[in-house]
Steps between C-alpha positions, in 0.01 A plus 500: 500500500209647693316290756165630376292229335236594245168312540540314168845375605332291770308299240652161416366526146685828445826351633459192280433723198816700559696175541358374169601823326851475642530136389380573146727804469791277593403260220462782250844641583655182359359574153741617233484878451263627229320165472123476531480857631128529451420177684746584776342844540153347516612249763670771706182707499269206569705349782524828693134586452342265758698644791438854378125445472480336841682797651288757316179321587593477867533878499146555373227621728237237435514120520327470163783697337760278666322192364501653150877555521546142619317383187728719288799343678358158418467592133863608493596175668323309223701701250818381676379139476436546127838662431668233712351234273618686189849532647501128587387397151762722338757349739575840647415358844607150593227255595616521861490882507162510325362251754628716785338813354172315450505357854557846645219641284264225621582585862439871440174427316374292794596779741328763285182289483511450876545871566221594258265247656593614848432864412168403341410275791460195274660157523551433132462664167137557420356599169155659480416298189625162625176379663290576192746330263521194724121475493471578128783282370561260787861623527700417806707784638841416647 
């Protein structure tokens, strides 16, 4: 293997995303052939998408584009969380395996949020409408 390292390969969040995909693929390989093909196909696509979007975004010229791809990666990660729950409920994933997938997704989500906030130069997620809603409805933002 070449010693060259692509810029996205240096990102912990990309490495964790690839590890998640590898772990989930290992789980899916234990399924009986020709069972739940549509769900398996959706999970395969969703679980590989975060790493792909991180890599593609890192290759973009502008920081704003990279941030957009990180949000797309986050959306795909949420799809993995949803499919993981479906697989757990249908007993296609054991409770232990589903917990492991969820824990890995949580870690990746935190890393994505941190990277997005770092690129934006903000400490936490901010929403342009949050201050007005807090004032209007007395809501407390977490």
